[in-house]
mmCIF file of the C-alpha atoms, coordinates in Angstrom:
data_MODEL
# 
_entry.id   MODEL 
# 
loop_
_atom_site.group_PDB 
_atom_site.id 
_atom_site.type_symbol 
_atom_site.label_atom_id 
_atom_site.label_alt_id 
_atom_site.label_comp_id 
_atom_site.label_asym_id 
_atom_site.label_entity_id 
_atom_site.label_seq_id 
_atom_site.pdbx_PDB_ins_code 
_atom_site.Cartn_x 
_atom_site.Cartn_y 
_atom_site.Cartn_z 
_atom_site.occupancy 
_atom_site.B_iso_or_equiv 
_atom_site.pdbx_formal_charge 
_atom_site.auth_seq_id 
_atom_site.auth_comp_id 
_atom_site.auth_asym_id 
_atom_site.auth_atom_id 
_atom_site.pdbx_PDB_model_num 
ATOM 1   C CA . MET A 1 1   ? 27.042 16.759  -39.282 1.00 0.00 ? 1   MET A CA 1 
ATOM 2   C CA . ARG A 1 2   ? 25.376 19.460  -36.270 1.00 0.00 ? 2   ARG A CA 1 
ATOM 3   C CA . GLN A 1 3   ? 23.630 17.617  -35.446 1.00 0.00 ? 3   GLN A CA 1 
ATOM 4   C CA . GLN A 1 4   ? 26.483 14.996  -33.964 1.00 0.00 ? 4   GLN A CA 1 
ATOM 5   C CA . LEU A 1 5   ? 28.054 17.499  -32.235 1.00 0.00 ? 5   LEU A CA 1 
ATOM 6   C CA . GLN A 1 6   ? 25.007 19.090  -30.120 1.00 0.00 ? 6   GLN A CA 1 
ATOM 7   C CA . TYR A 1 7   ? 24.603 15.593  -29.071 1.00 0.00 ? 7   TYR A CA 1 
ATOM 8   C CA . PHE A 1 8   ? 28.431 15.045  -28.402 1.00 0.00 ? 8   PHE A CA 1 
ATOM 9   C CA . ARG A 1 9   ? 28.040 17.872  -26.364 1.00 0.00 ? 9   ARG A CA 1 
ATOM 10  C CA . GLN A 1 10  ? 24.957 16.400  -24.169 1.00 0.00 ? 10  GLN A CA 1 
ATOM 11  C CA . ASP A 1 11  ? 27.337 13.263  -23.689 1.00 0.00 ? 11  ASP A CA 1 
ATOM 12  C CA . LEU A 1 12  ? 29.973 15.526  -22.711 1.00 0.00 ? 12  LEU A CA 1 
ATOM 13  C CA . ARG A 1 13  ? 27.163 17.129  -20.233 1.00 0.00 ? 13  ARG A CA 1 
ATOM 14  C CA . LYS A 1 14  ? 26.593 13.513  -18.738 1.00 0.00 ? 14  LYS A CA 1 
ATOM 15  C CA . LEU A 1 15  ? 29.708 12.645  -18.732 1.00 0.00 ? 15  LEU A CA 1 
ATOM 16  C CA . LEU A 1 16  ? 30.824 15.628  -16.988 1.00 0.00 ? 16  LEU A CA 1 
ATOM 17  C CA . GLY A 1 17  ? 27.828 15.112  -14.151 1.00 0.00 ? 17  GLY A CA 1 
ATOM 18  C CA . LYS A 1 18  ? 27.610 18.443  -11.725 1.00 0.00 ? 18  LYS A CA 1 
ATOM 19  C CA . HIS A 1 19  ? 31.482 18.563  -11.171 1.00 0.00 ? 19  HIS A CA 1 
ATOM 20  C CA . LYS A 1 20  ? 32.505 20.834  -14.904 1.00 0.00 ? 20  LYS A CA 1 
ATOM 21  C CA . ILE A 1 21  ? 35.927 20.763  -13.018 1.00 0.00 ? 21  ILE A CA 1 
ATOM 22  C CA . ARG A 1 22  ? 36.227 17.090  -14.233 1.00 0.00 ? 22  ARG A CA 1 
ATOM 23  C CA . ILE A 1 23  ? 36.807 17.832  -17.976 1.00 0.00 ? 23  ILE A CA 1 
ATOM 24  C CA . LEU A 1 24  ? 40.670 18.521  -16.896 1.00 0.00 ? 24  LEU A CA 1 
ATOM 25  C CA . HIS A 1 25  ? 40.624 14.906  -16.588 1.00 0.00 ? 25  HIS A CA 1 
ATOM 26  C CA . ILE A 1 26  ? 38.230 13.582  -18.173 1.00 0.00 ? 26  ILE A CA 1 
ATOM 27  C CA . TRP A 1 27  ? 39.546 12.914  -21.518 1.00 0.00 ? 27  TRP A CA 1 
ATOM 28  C CA . LEU A 1 28  ? 41.568 10.728  -20.888 1.00 0.00 ? 28  LEU A CA 1 
ATOM 29  C CA . SER A 1 29  ? 38.962 8.828   -19.842 1.00 0.00 ? 29  SER A CA 1 
ATOM 30  C CA . ARG A 1 30  ? 37.388 5.465   -21.985 1.00 0.00 ? 30  ARG A CA 1 
ATOM 31  C CA . GLY A 1 31  ? 33.848 6.724   -22.312 1.00 0.00 ? 31  GLY A CA 1 
ATOM 32  C CA . PHE A 1 32  ? 34.603 9.995   -23.612 1.00 0.00 ? 32  PHE A CA 1 
ATOM 33  C CA . TRP A 1 33  ? 37.447 8.249   -26.427 1.00 0.00 ? 33  TRP A CA 1 
ATOM 34  C CA . GLY A 1 34  ? 34.275 5.586   -27.377 1.00 0.00 ? 34  GLY A CA 1 
ATOM 35  C CA . ILE A 1 35  ? 31.602 8.527   -27.084 1.00 0.00 ? 35  ILE A CA 1 
ATOM 36  C CA . PHE A 1 36  ? 34.043 10.717  -29.198 1.00 0.00 ? 36  PHE A CA 1 
ATOM 37  C CA . LEU A 1 37  ? 34.845 7.775   -31.956 1.00 0.00 ? 37  LEU A CA 1 
ATOM 38  C CA . TYR A 1 38  ? 31.076 6.819   -32.370 1.00 0.00 ? 38  TYR A CA 1 
ATOM 39  C CA . ARG A 1 39  ? 29.949 10.410  -32.611 1.00 0.00 ? 39  ARG A CA 1 
ATOM 40  C CA . PHE A 1 40  ? 33.106 11.210  -35.759 1.00 0.00 ? 40  PHE A CA 1 
ATOM 41  C CA . GLU A 1 41  ? 32.247 8.070   -37.242 1.00 0.00 ? 41  GLU A CA 1 
ATOM 42  C CA . ARG A 1 42  ? 28.566 8.828   -37.339 1.00 0.00 ? 42  ARG A CA 1 
ATOM 43  C CA . SER A 1 43  ? 29.716 12.444  -38.434 1.00 0.00 ? 43  SER A CA 1 
ATOM 44  C CA . LEU A 1 44  ? 31.514 11.207  -41.602 1.00 0.00 ? 44  LEU A CA 1 
ATOM 45  C CA . PHE A 1 45  ? 29.170 8.925   -41.814 1.00 0.00 ? 45  PHE A CA 1 
ATOM 46  C CA . LEU A 1 46  ? 26.222 11.139  -42.178 1.00 0.00 ? 46  LEU A CA 1 
ATOM 47  C CA . LEU A 1 47  ? 28.485 13.785  -44.228 1.00 0.00 ? 47  LEU A CA 1 
ATOM 48  C CA . ILE A 1 48  ? 30.043 11.252  -47.322 1.00 0.00 ? 48  ILE A CA 1 
ATOM 49  C CA . GLY A 1 49  ? 26.882 8.180   -46.909 1.00 0.00 ? 49  GLY A CA 1 
ATOM 50  C CA . LYS A 1 50  ? 26.569 5.148   -48.240 1.00 0.00 ? 50  LYS A CA 1 
ATOM 51  C CA . ASN A 1 51  ? 30.823 5.390   -49.849 1.00 0.00 ? 51  ASN A CA 1 
ATOM 52  C CA . TYR A 1 52  ? 31.689 5.993   -45.869 1.00 0.00 ? 52  TYR A CA 1 
ATOM 53  C CA . LYS A 1 53  ? 32.815 2.225   -45.967 1.00 0.00 ? 53  LYS A CA 1 
ATOM 54  C CA . ILE A 1 54  ? 34.516 2.548   -48.760 1.00 0.00 ? 54  ILE A CA 1 
ATOM 55  C CA . VAL A 1 55  ? 36.222 5.843   -47.144 1.00 0.00 ? 55  VAL A CA 1 
ATOM 56  C CA . ARG A 1 56  ? 35.887 3.582   -43.568 1.00 0.00 ? 56  ARG A CA 1 
ATOM 57  C CA . VAL A 1 57  ? 39.769 2.137   -44.989 1.00 0.00 ? 57  VAL A CA 1 
ATOM 58  C CA . LEU A 1 58  ? 42.388 4.635   -44.384 1.00 0.00 ? 58  LEU A CA 1 
ATOM 59  C CA . PHE A 1 59  ? 41.196 5.111   -40.944 1.00 0.00 ? 59  PHE A CA 1 
ATOM 60  C CA . ILE A 1 60  ? 40.982 1.469   -39.900 1.00 0.00 ? 60  ILE A CA 1 
ATOM 61  C CA . PRO A 1 61  ? 43.945 1.885   -37.712 1.00 0.00 ? 61  PRO A CA 1 
ATOM 62  C CA . PHE A 1 62  ? 43.379 4.677   -35.939 1.00 0.00 ? 62  PHE A CA 1 
ATOM 63  C CA . TYR A 1 63  ? 39.821 3.614   -34.593 1.00 0.00 ? 63  TYR A CA 1 
ATOM 64  C CA . ASN A 1 64  ? 41.501 0.128   -33.758 1.00 0.00 ? 64  ASN A CA 1 
ATOM 65  C CA . LEU A 1 65  ? 43.990 1.614   -31.420 1.00 0.00 ? 65  LEU A CA 1 
ATOM 66  C CA . ILE A 1 66  ? 41.298 3.912   -29.915 1.00 0.00 ? 66  ILE A CA 1 
ATOM 67  C CA . GLY A 1 67  ? 38.542 1.281   -30.152 1.00 0.00 ? 67  GLY A CA 1 
ATOM 68  C CA . ALA A 1 68  ? 41.044 -0.855  -27.982 1.00 0.00 ? 68  ALA A CA 1 
ATOM 69  C CA . TYR A 1 69  ? 41.298 1.800   -25.842 1.00 0.00 ? 69  TYR A CA 1 
ATOM 70  C CA . SER A 1 70  ? 37.866 2.440   -25.069 1.00 0.00 ? 70  SER A CA 1 
ATOM 71  C CA . ASN A 1 71  ? 36.690 -0.830  -25.455 1.00 0.00 ? 71  ASN A CA 1 
ATOM 72  C CA . ILE A 1 72  ? 33.609 0.850   -26.713 1.00 0.00 ? 72  ILE A CA 1 
ATOM 73  C CA . GLU A 1 73  ? 32.572 -0.626  -29.841 1.00 0.00 ? 73  GLU A CA 1 
ATOM 74  C CA . ILE A 1 74  ? 29.162 1.392   -31.227 1.00 0.00 ? 74  ILE A CA 1 
ATOM 75  C CA . ASN A 1 75  ? 28.307 0.541   -34.696 1.00 0.00 ? 75  ASN A CA 1 
ATOM 76  C CA . TYR A 1 76  ? 28.327 4.403   -37.412 1.00 0.00 ? 76  TYR A CA 1 
ATOM 77  C CA . TYR A 1 77  ? 24.885 3.032   -38.281 1.00 0.00 ? 77  TYR A CA 1 
ATOM 78  C CA . ALA A 1 78  ? 23.581 3.011   -35.229 1.00 0.00 ? 78  ALA A CA 1 
ATOM 79  C CA . ASP A 1 79  ? 21.518 5.925   -34.866 1.00 0.00 ? 79  ASP A CA 1 
ATOM 80  C CA . ILE A 1 80  ? 21.743 7.707   -30.593 1.00 0.00 ? 80  ILE A CA 1 
ATOM 81  C CA . LYS A 1 81  ? 20.082 10.838  -29.639 1.00 0.00 ? 81  LYS A CA 1 
ATOM 82  C CA . GLY A 1 82  ? 22.263 12.833  -27.456 1.00 0.00 ? 82  GLY A CA 1 
ATOM 83  C CA . GLY A 1 83  ? 23.350 12.430  -23.177 1.00 0.00 ? 83  GLY A CA 1 
ATOM 84  C CA . LEU A 1 84  ? 24.683 9.045   -23.790 1.00 0.00 ? 84  LEU A CA 1 
ATOM 85  C CA . LEU A 1 85  ? 26.496 7.947   -20.556 1.00 0.00 ? 85  LEU A CA 1 
ATOM 86  C CA . VAL A 1 86  ? 29.431 4.640   -20.342 1.00 0.00 ? 86  VAL A CA 1 
ATOM 87  C CA . LEU A 1 87  ? 30.536 4.023   -16.575 1.00 0.00 ? 87  LEU A CA 1 
ATOM 88  C CA . HIS A 1 88  ? 32.186 1.110   -16.581 1.00 0.00 ? 88  HIS A CA 1 
ATOM 89  C CA . PRO A 1 89  ? 34.053 0.215   -20.634 1.00 0.00 ? 89  PRO A CA 1 
ATOM 90  C CA . SER A 1 90  ? 36.456 -1.244  -19.193 1.00 0.00 ? 90  SER A CA 1 
ATOM 91  C CA . VAL A 1 91  ? 33.696 -4.494  -19.360 1.00 0.00 ? 91  VAL A CA 1 
ATOM 92  C CA . GLY A 1 92  ? 32.643 -3.969  -23.311 1.00 0.00 ? 92  GLY A CA 1 
ATOM 93  C CA . ILE A 1 93  ? 30.384 -2.319  -25.202 1.00 0.00 ? 93  ILE A CA 1 
ATOM 94  C CA . VAL A 1 94  ? 28.785 -3.029  -28.300 1.00 0.00 ? 94  VAL A CA 1 
ATOM 95  C CA . ILE A 1 95  ? 25.857 -1.399  -30.275 1.00 0.00 ? 95  ILE A CA 1 
ATOM 96  C CA . SER A 1 96  ? 24.113 -2.965  -33.359 1.00 0.00 ? 96  SER A CA 1 
ATOM 97  C CA . ARG A 1 97  ? 24.206 -1.446  -36.026 1.00 0.00 ? 97  ARG A CA 1 
ATOM 98  C CA . PHE A 1 98  ? 20.095 -1.664  -36.798 1.00 0.00 ? 98  PHE A CA 1 
ATOM 99  C CA . SER A 1 99  ? 19.569 0.345   -33.506 1.00 0.00 ? 99  SER A CA 1 
ATOM 100 C CA . VAL A 1 100 ? 17.469 3.739   -32.974 1.00 0.00 ? 100 VAL A CA 1 
ATOM 101 C CA . ILE A 1 101 ? 17.701 5.245   -29.571 1.00 0.00 ? 101 ILE A CA 1 
ATOM 102 C CA . GLY A 1 102 ? 16.736 7.984   -28.074 1.00 0.00 ? 102 GLY A CA 1 
ATOM 103 C CA . GLU A 1 103 ? 17.813 10.757  -25.472 1.00 0.00 ? 103 GLU A CA 1 
ATOM 104 C CA . ASN A 1 104 ? 19.798 10.062  -22.734 1.00 0.00 ? 104 ASN A CA 1 
ATOM 105 C CA . LEU A 1 105 ? 21.174 6.169   -22.731 1.00 0.00 ? 105 LEU A CA 1 
ATOM 106 C CA . THR A 1 106 ? 23.080 4.704   -20.020 1.00 0.00 ? 106 THR A CA 1 
ATOM 107 C CA . LEU A 1 107 ? 25.214 1.848   -20.366 1.00 0.00 ? 107 LEU A CA 1 
ATOM 108 C CA . THR A 1 108 ? 27.039 0.606   -17.297 1.00 0.00 ? 108 THR A CA 1 
ATOM 109 C CA . GLY A 1 109 ? 28.772 -1.826  -18.833 1.00 0.00 ? 109 GLY A CA 1 
ATOM 110 C CA . GLY A 1 110 ? 29.325 -5.719  -19.924 1.00 0.00 ? 110 GLY A CA 1 
ATOM 111 C CA . ASN A 1 111 ? 26.371 -4.906  -22.164 1.00 0.00 ? 111 ASN A CA 1 
ATOM 112 C CA . ILE A 1 112 ? 25.312 -5.569  -25.557 1.00 0.00 ? 112 ILE A CA 1 
ATOM 113 C CA . ILE A 1 113 ? 22.435 -4.438  -27.857 1.00 0.00 ? 113 ILE A CA 1 
ATOM 114 C CA . GLY A 1 114 ? 22.303 -6.880  -30.625 1.00 0.00 ? 114 GLY A CA 1 
ATOM 115 C CA . GLY A 1 115 ? 19.812 -8.650  -33.281 1.00 0.00 ? 115 GLY A CA 1 
ATOM 116 C CA . ASN A 1 116 ? 19.062 -11.429 -34.077 1.00 0.00 ? 116 ASN A CA 1 
ATOM 117 C CA . ALA A 1 117 ? 19.338 -12.827 -37.798 1.00 0.00 ? 117 ALA A CA 1 
ATOM 118 C CA . GLY A 1 118 ? 17.559 -11.123 -40.573 1.00 0.00 ? 118 GLY A CA 1 
ATOM 119 C CA . CYS A 1 119 ? 17.072 -7.851  -38.411 1.00 0.00 ? 119 CYS A CA 1 
ATOM 120 C CA . THR A 1 120 ? 17.195 -4.800  -40.348 1.00 0.00 ? 120 THR A CA 1 
ATOM 121 C CA . TYR A 1 121 ? 17.423 -1.006  -39.349 1.00 0.00 ? 121 TYR A CA 1 
ATOM 122 C CA . GLY A 1 122 ? 15.339 0.324   -36.701 1.00 0.00 ? 122 GLY A CA 1 
ATOM 123 C CA . ASP A 1 123 ? 14.468 -3.202  -35.876 1.00 0.00 ? 123 ASP A CA 1 
ATOM 124 C CA . ILE A 1 124 ? 15.877 -1.680  -32.347 1.00 0.00 ? 124 ILE A CA 1 
ATOM 125 C CA . ASN A 1 125 ? 14.635 0.683   -30.504 1.00 0.00 ? 125 ASN A CA 1 
ATOM 126 C CA . ILE A 1 126 ? 15.206 2.091   -27.574 1.00 0.00 ? 126 ILE A CA 1 
ATOM 127 C CA . GLY A 1 127 ? 13.152 5.038   -25.622 1.00 0.00 ? 127 GLY A CA 1 
ATOM 128 C CA . ASP A 1 128 ? 14.649 7.969   -24.238 1.00 0.00 ? 128 ASP A CA 1 
ATOM 129 C CA . ASN A 1 129 ? 16.059 7.826   -20.347 1.00 0.00 ? 129 ASN A CA 1 
ATOM 130 C CA . CYS A 1 130 ? 16.629 4.041   -20.605 1.00 0.00 ? 130 CYS A CA 1 
ATOM 131 C CA . SER A 1 131 ? 19.344 2.495   -17.728 1.00 0.00 ? 131 SER A CA 1 
ATOM 132 C CA . LEU A 1 132 ? 20.876 -0.741  -18.615 1.00 0.00 ? 132 LEU A CA 1 
ATOM 133 C CA . GLY A 1 133 ? 22.737 -2.451  -15.316 1.00 0.00 ? 133 GLY A CA 1 
ATOM 134 C CA . ALA A 1 134 ? 25.822 -4.206  -15.785 1.00 0.00 ? 134 ALA A CA 1 
ATOM 135 C CA . ASN A 1 135 ? 25.964 -6.996  -18.472 1.00 0.00 ? 135 ASN A CA 1 
ATOM 136 C CA . ALA A 1 136 ? 22.941 -6.185  -19.450 1.00 0.00 ? 136 ALA A CA 1 
ATOM 137 C CA . VAL A 1 137 ? 21.660 -7.346  -23.139 1.00 0.00 ? 137 VAL A CA 1 
ATOM 138 C CA . ILE A 1 138 ? 18.822 -6.419  -25.605 1.00 0.00 ? 138 ILE A CA 1 
ATOM 139 C CA . ILE A 1 139 ? 19.025 -9.071  -28.333 1.00 0.00 ? 139 ILE A CA 1 
ATOM 140 C CA . GLY A 1 140 ? 16.375 -7.485  -30.945 1.00 0.00 ? 140 GLY A CA 1 
ATOM 141 C CA . PRO A 1 141 ? 14.163 -6.908  -33.082 1.00 0.00 ? 141 PRO A CA 1 
ATOM 142 C CA . ILE A 1 142 ? 12.651 -5.456  -30.095 1.00 0.00 ? 142 ILE A CA 1 
ATOM 143 C CA . THR A 1 143 ? 11.073 -1.832  -28.860 1.00 0.00 ? 143 THR A CA 1 
ATOM 144 C CA . LEU A 1 144 ? 11.233 -0.538  -25.671 1.00 0.00 ? 144 LEU A CA 1 
ATOM 145 C CA . GLY A 1 145 ? 9.815  2.526   -23.691 1.00 0.00 ? 145 GLY A CA 1 
ATOM 146 C CA . ASN A 1 146 ? 10.760 5.468   -22.413 1.00 0.00 ? 146 ASN A CA 1 
ATOM 147 C CA . GLY A 1 147 ? 12.563 5.523   -18.651 1.00 0.00 ? 147 GLY A CA 1 
ATOM 148 C CA . ILE A 1 148 ? 13.293 1.323   -19.105 1.00 0.00 ? 148 ILE A CA 1 
ATOM 149 C CA . THR A 1 149 ? 15.316 0.266   -16.748 1.00 0.00 ? 149 THR A CA 1 
ATOM 150 C CA . ILE A 1 150 ? 17.261 -3.577  -17.104 1.00 0.00 ? 150 ILE A CA 1 
ATOM 151 C CA . GLY A 1 151 ? 18.518 -4.903  -13.842 1.00 0.00 ? 151 GLY A CA 1 
ATOM 152 C CA . ALA A 1 152 ? 21.980 -6.469  -14.129 1.00 0.00 ? 152 ALA A CA 1 
ATOM 153 C CA . SER A 1 153 ? 22.658 -9.412  -15.910 1.00 0.00 ? 153 SER A CA 1 
ATOM 154 C CA . ALA A 1 154 ? 19.410 -9.297  -17.808 1.00 0.00 ? 154 ALA A CA 1 
ATOM 155 C CA . CYS A 1 155 ? 18.563 -10.628 -21.014 1.00 0.00 ? 155 CYS A CA 1 
ATOM 156 C CA . VAL A 1 156 ? 15.794 -8.464  -23.028 1.00 0.00 ? 156 VAL A CA 1 
ATOM 157 C CA . ILE A 1 157 ? 14.269 -10.470 -25.566 1.00 0.00 ? 157 ILE A CA 1 
ATOM 158 C CA . LYS A 1 158 ? 10.171 -9.144  -25.388 1.00 0.00 ? 158 LYS A CA 1 
ATOM 159 C CA . ASP A 1 159 ? 9.074  -5.623  -26.434 1.00 0.00 ? 159 ASP A CA 1 
ATOM 160 C CA . CYS A 1 160 ? 8.068  -3.364  -23.468 1.00 0.00 ? 160 CYS A CA 1 
ATOM 161 C CA . THR A 1 161 ? 6.057  -0.151  -24.285 1.00 0.00 ? 161 THR A CA 1 
ATOM 162 C CA . THR A 1 162 ? 5.297  0.968   -20.878 1.00 0.00 ? 162 THR A CA 1 
ATOM 163 C CA . ASP A 1 163 ? 6.665  3.992   -19.511 1.00 0.00 ? 163 ASP A CA 1 
ATOM 164 C CA . ASN A 1 164 ? 9.187  4.331   -16.341 1.00 0.00 ? 164 ASN A CA 1 
ATOM 165 C CA . THR A 1 165 ? 9.306  -0.569  -16.108 1.00 0.00 ? 165 THR A CA 1 
ATOM 166 C CA . THR A 1 166 ? 11.987 -2.473  -14.937 1.00 0.00 ? 166 THR A CA 1 
ATOM 167 C CA . LEU A 1 167 ? 13.225 -5.437  -16.036 1.00 0.00 ? 167 LEU A CA 1 
ATOM 168 C CA . LEU A 1 168 ? 14.625 -7.986  -14.287 1.00 0.00 ? 168 LEU A CA 1 
ATOM 169 C CA . GLY A 1 169 ? 15.761 -11.917 -14.666 1.00 0.00 ? 169 GLY A CA 1 
ATOM 170 C CA . VAL A 1 170 ? 16.703 -14.088 -18.437 1.00 0.00 ? 170 VAL A CA 1 
ATOM 171 C CA . PRO A 1 171 ? 15.022 -13.969 -19.642 1.00 0.00 ? 171 PRO A CA 1 
ATOM 172 C CA . ALA A 1 172 ? 14.144 -9.887  -18.811 1.00 0.00 ? 172 ALA A CA 1 
ATOM 173 C CA . ALA A 1 173 ? 9.857  -9.639  -17.658 1.00 0.00 ? 173 ALA A CA 1 
ATOM 174 C CA . ALA A 1 174 ? 8.538  -6.338  -16.025 1.00 0.00 ? 174 ALA A CA 1 
ATOM 175 C CA . TYR A 1 175 ? 8.911  -6.408  -11.658 1.00 0.00 ? 175 TYR A CA 1 
ATOM 176 C CA . SER A 1 176 ? 6.657  -5.349  -9.927  1.00 0.00 ? 176 SER A CA 1 
ATOM 177 C CA . LYS A 1 177 ? 6.107  -4.901  -6.010  1.00 0.00 ? 177 LYS A CA 1 
ATOM 178 C CA . LEU A 1 178 ? 4.080  -6.955  -4.267  1.00 0.00 ? 178 LEU A CA 1 
# 
């Protein structure tokens, strides 16, 4: 629970950027509430354990209300480190329960991180300091290295463990300047 609170602080710092005065209105943003809901649910899941899915039934109206406002659906099984930033959540964000994601993930909007049938927890592994462009999709099982940038509308279906790489296209491939 304490770890999730520290991660939420990192998320807030990244959401605020260099203008700390934004804290006065940031709590009204969709991104804030989507990230808050994920961190809250993840904390309860880590505190209660596997029985959380039973206790969760009591909170479903609250979750649905905030989820509808934020347009962000992150499964509480997903393990996401601090520094999560959602720039334009109005077009929707979905992150699968099979995901293990490093620090400082930036989602532009319209992003889906999901898995094929037969995926299990940890089959979708994304490194630190990654960024997804608008409408970028990741379909696992997959492993991505650190510093990966995925271009707008790209669909990533193959592993890329080379750090600091840009992936573009459908299906996504590493981009190199000629």
